[in-house]
C-alpha positions as CSV (number, residue, x, y, z in Angstrom):
1,M,-8.3,18.4,-8.1
2,V,-9.4,15.1,-6.6
3,T,-13.1,14.5,-6.9
4,T,-15.3,13.0,-4.1
5,E,-18.1,11.9,-5.9
6,P,-19.5,8.7,-4.4
7,A,-19.2,6.5,-7.4
8,H,-15.8,7.8,-8.5
9,R,-12.8,6.1,-8.2
10,T,-9.1,8.2,-8.3
11,L,-5.6,6.5,-8.2
12,L,-3.0,8.9,-6.6
13,V,0.4,8.0,-8.0
14,R,3.8,9.6,-8.5
15,P,6.3,8.6,-11.1
16,P,9.5,6.9,-9.9
17,S,12.8,9.0,-9.2
18,P,15.6,8.4,-11.6
19,A,17.5,7.6,-8.2
20,L,14.9,4.7,-7.2
21,A,17.8,2.2,-6.9
22,D,19.0,4.3,-3.6
23,G,15.8,3.7,-1.8
24,E,15.7,2.2,1.5
25,L,16.1,-1.6,2.2
26,T,15.4,-3.5,5.4
27,H,15.0,-7.4,4.7
28,L,16.5,-7.8,1.2
29,E,20.0,-7.6,-0.3
30,R,20.7,-4.5,-2.6
31,V,20.7,-5.5,-6.1
32,P,20.9,-3.5,-9.5
33,V,17.6,-1.6,-10.2
34,D,16.8,-0.6,-13.9
35,A,15.3,2.9,-13.6
36,A,14.4,3.0,-17.3
37,L,12.5,-0.5,-16.9
38,A,11.0,0.7,-13.5
39,A,9.4,3.9,-15.2
40,A,8.1,1.5,-18.2
41,Q,6.6,-0.8,-15.6
42,W,4.9,2.2,-13.4
43,A,3.3,3.2,-16.8
44,R,1.9,-0.1,-17.2
45,Y,0.7,-0.4,-13.7
46,V,-1.3,3.1,-14.1
47,D,-2.6,2.0,-17.5
48,V,-4.4,-1.0,-15.7
49,F,-6.4,1.4,-13.6
50,R,-7.0,3.8,-16.6
51,D,-8.3,0.9,-18.6
52,L,-10.7,0.1,-15.9
53,G,-12.1,3.7,-15.8
54,W,-10.1,5.0,-12.8
55,A,-9.2,8.8,-12.8
56,V,-5.5,9.0,-12.4
57,H,-4.1,12.1,-10.3
58,E,-0.4,12.1,-10.9
59,L,1.5,14.0,-8.4
60,P,4.5,16.2,-9.2
61,A,7.7,14.1,-9.6
62,A,9.9,14.1,-6.3
63,D,13.2,13.2,-7.7
64,Q,15.1,13.9,-4.5
65,H,13.2,11.3,-2.8
66,P,14.1,7.6,-4.1
67,D,11.1,6.2,-2.2
68,G,8.6,8.8,-3.5
69,V,6.9,6.2,-6.0
70,F,5.7,4.3,-2.9
71,V,2.9,6.8,-2.3
72,E,0.6,4.5,-0.2
73,D,3.1,4.9,2.6
74,T,2.3,8.5,3.1
75,V,-1.3,9.0,3.2
76,V,-4.3,6.5,4.2
77,V,-8.2,7.1,3.4
78,F,-11.0,5.8,5.9
79,D,-14.2,6.8,4.6
80,D,-14.5,10.7,5.3
81,L,-11.1,10.8,6.9
82,V,-7.4,11.4,5.3
83,V,-4.6,10.5,7.5
84,L,-1.2,11.6,6.7
85,T,1.5,9.5,8.1
86,R,5.0,10.2,9.6
87,P,7.4,7.7,8.1
88,G,9.6,5.7,10.4
89,A,12.3,6.4,7.7
90,L,13.9,9.5,8.1
91,S,14.7,9.8,4.5
92,R,10.8,9.6,3.6
93,R,9.6,12.5,5.8
94,G,10.0,15.1,3.3
95,E,7.4,13.4,1.2
96,I,4.5,14.5,3.3
97,E,4.6,18.1,2.3
98,S,3.7,17.4,-1.2
99,M,0.5,15.5,-0.2
100,R,-1.1,17.9,2.1
101,P,-2.5,20.0,-0.6
102,V,-3.7,16.4,-2.2
103,A,-5.2,15.5,1.0
104,A,-7.1,18.9,1.4
105,A,-8.3,18.7,-2.1
106,T,-10.1,15.3,-1.6
107,G,-12.6,17.5,0.7
108,R,-12.2,14.9,3.5
109,E,-11.1,15.8,7.0
110,V,-7.3,15.6,7.3
111,A,-5.4,14.5,10.3
112,E,-1.9,13.7,10.9
113,I,0.4,11.7,12.7
114,T,2.7,13.6,15.1
115,E,5.9,13.2,16.7
116,P,6.9,10.7,18.4
117,G,4.5,8.6,16.4
118,T,5.6,7.1,13.2
119,L,3.3,5.0,10.8
120,E,3.6,4.1,7.3
121,G,0.5,3.4,5.1
122,G,2.0,-0.1,4.0
123,D,1.4,-1.1,7.5
124,I,-2.5,-0.1,7.4
125,L,-4.6,-3.1,5.8
126,K,-8.4,-2.5,5.7
127,V,-10.9,-5.4,6.2
128,G,-14.5,-4.4,6.7
129,R,-14.2,-1.9,9.4
130,T,-11.3,-3.5,11.0
131,A,-7.9,-1.5,10.5
132,Y,-5.0,-4.1,11.1
133,V,-1.7,-2.1,11.8
134,G,1.5,-3.7,11.3
135,R,4.1,-3.0,14.3
136,T,7.2,-2.6,12.3
137,L,10.5,-0.7,12.2
138,R,8.5,1.8,10.5
139,T,5.5,1.9,12.7
140,N,5.7,2.3,16.6
141,A,3.4,1.9,19.5
142,E,2.6,5.6,19.8
143,G,1.8,5.9,15.9
144,A,-0.7,2.9,16.5
145,A,-2.2,4.4,19.3
146,Q,-2.9,7.8,17.7
147,L,-4.4,6.0,14.9
148,R,-6.7,4.3,17.3
149,V,-7.7,7.5,18.8
150,L,-8.6,8.9,15.1
151,L,-10.7,5.7,14.3
152,E,-12.4,4.3,17.2
153,P,-14.8,7.1,17.6
154,R,-15.4,6.6,13.6
155,G,-16.7,2.9,14.2
156,W,-13.1,1.2,13.3
157,T,-11.8,-1.4,15.2
158,V,-7.8,-1.1,15.3
159,V,-6.0,-4.4,15.6
160,E,-2.1,-4.4,16.2
161,V,-0.2,-7.0,14.3
162,P,3.4,-8.1,14.9
163,V,5.7,-7.9,11.8
164,T,9.2,-8.9,11.9
165,K,9.9,-10.8,8.7
166,A,9.0,-8.2,6.4
167,L,9.1,-4.4,5.9
168,H,5.5,-3.6,6.1
169,L,2.4,-5.6,7.2
170,K,1.3,-5.5,3.5
171,T,4.4,-6.8,2.3
172,A,3.3,-10.1,4.3
173,V,-0.4,-10.1,3.7
174,T,-3.4,-8.2,2.1
175,A,-7.1,-9.1,1.6
176,L,-9.2,-10.5,-1.2
177,P,-12.6,-9.0,-1.7
178,D,-14.7,-11.4,0.5
179,G,-12.3,-10.4,3.5
180,T,-10.0,-13.4,3.3
181,V,-6.4,-12.4,4.2
182,I,-3.9,-13.9,2.2
183,G,0.0,-14.1,2.8
184,Y,3.1,-16.2,2.1
185,P,3.6,-18.1,5.4
186,P,7.4,-17.5,5.8
187,L,6.5,-13.7,6.1
188,V,3.7,-14.1,8.4
189,D,4.4,-13.8,12.0
190,D,0.9,-14.9,13.5
191,P,-1.9,-15.9,10.7
192,S,-4.1,-16.5,13.7
193,V,-4.6,-12.8,14.1
194,F,-6.8,-12.7,11.0
195,E,-10.3,-14.3,11.0
196,T,-9.7,-16.1,7.6
197,F,-6.2,-16.9,6.4
198,L,-5.1,-18.2,3.1
199,A,-1.6,-19.1,2.4
200,V,-0.1,-18.5,-1.1
201,P,2.9,-20.2,-2.9
202,E,4.9,-16.8,-3.7
203,A,6.3,-14.1,-1.8
204,E,5.3,-11.9,-4.6
205,G,1.8,-13.2,-4.4
206,T,1.3,-11.5,-1.0
207,A,0.1,-8.5,-2.4
208,V,-3.3,-7.8,-4.3
209,V,-5.1,-4.5,-5.0
210,V,-8.9,-5.1,-5.0
211,L,-10.2,-3.3,-8.3
212,D,-13.9,-4.3,-7.7
213,Q,-15.6,-7.1,-6.0
214,G,-14.6,-9.8,-8.4
215,T,-11.5,-8.4,-9.9
216,V,-7.9,-8.1,-8.3
217,L,-4.3,-7.0,-9.6
218,L,-1.3,-8.9,-8.8
219,S,2.1,-9.0,-9.8
220,E,3.3,-10.8,-12.7
221,G,5.9,-12.3,-10.8
222,A,3.3,-14.8,-9.0
223,P,1.6,-17.1,-11.4
224,G,0.9,-19.8,-8.7
225,T,-1.0,-17.2,-6.7
226,A,-2.7,-16.0,-9.7
227,A,-3.9,-19.5,-10.6
228,L,-5.0,-19.9,-6.9
229,L,-7.2,-16.8,-7.1
230,R,-8.6,-17.6,-10.5
231,E,-9.9,-21.0,-8.8
232,R,-11.5,-19.2,-6.1
233,G,-13.5,-17.3,-9.0
234,L,-11.8,-14.1,-9.1
235,T,-10.8,-12.1,-12.2
236,V,-6.9,-11.8,-11.9
237,R,-5.3,-8.9,-13.6
238,T,-1.4,-8.9,-13.6
239,T,1.2,-6.2,-14.2
240,P,5.4,-6.3,-14.0
241,V,6.7,-4.6,-10.8
242,S,10.2,-6.7,-10.6
243,E,12.0,-3.3,-10.0
244,F,9.9,-2.3,-7.2
245,E,10.0,-5.5,-5.5
246,K,13.7,-5.1,-5.4
247,L,13.1,-2.5,-3.0
248,E,10.6,-4.4,-1.1
249,G,7.7,-2.7,-2.9
250,C,4.6,-4.3,-4.5
251,V,1.2,-3.4,-6.6
252,T,-0.4,-2.1,-3.3
253,C,2.3,0.6,-2.3
254,L,2.5,2.3,-5.8
255,S,-0.8,4.1,-5.4
256,V,-3.4,5.3,-3.0
257,R,-6.9,4.3,-4.1
258,V,-9.5,7.0,-3.2
259,R,-13.2,5.6,-3.7
């Protein structure tokens, strides 16, 4: 059962499939993926949250879904609303079934993106009460429109963002605790879309998970970005995710954070 206590922080995760190497690829060349190393990196990732007091809710393994470990793409939480997505990749649509009971267990209202809409959680960046929606090969105009209908009556502003250089919006940009959007310029179509934009020196540094107002989690593969963020006064935790980065994954897409 996923708790809904206001002060509680729950991490939704799914262990990687042994078939992880067969996952979808869009912008990168396929290279060998070490499934055993991926499993070890995933365990270290989860331990970061456990060490900081997060409750970990581990979903059942879905070994038939190579991309199943990237749970962020299947569900997005907005306050008292949980949105089940409809992945743009046909191979990933079966992952939604196992998320339905998890979504219901949060005690929040549950909505779902329906055909012909497609939307993946990696294309949703929340900054304050603004939801930036990446228009990608995985998220179409109808999916973005359905999300707008769900969110605008709840006081959210929905802004569509063109994304042509990366798999998802959050492959290209994420946001710091103060709302500053960070990204690696070669992956960002139009930085002017965002109110405040900070360039980072590495592609692996585009993705941060906000752990609290002073702490972020970052890939171990972005030491220059880590140094930059520390200079801004943030506490930076790092963890290795190289095997997931080979499949266009990152620290954000390995979990759903329910606060």
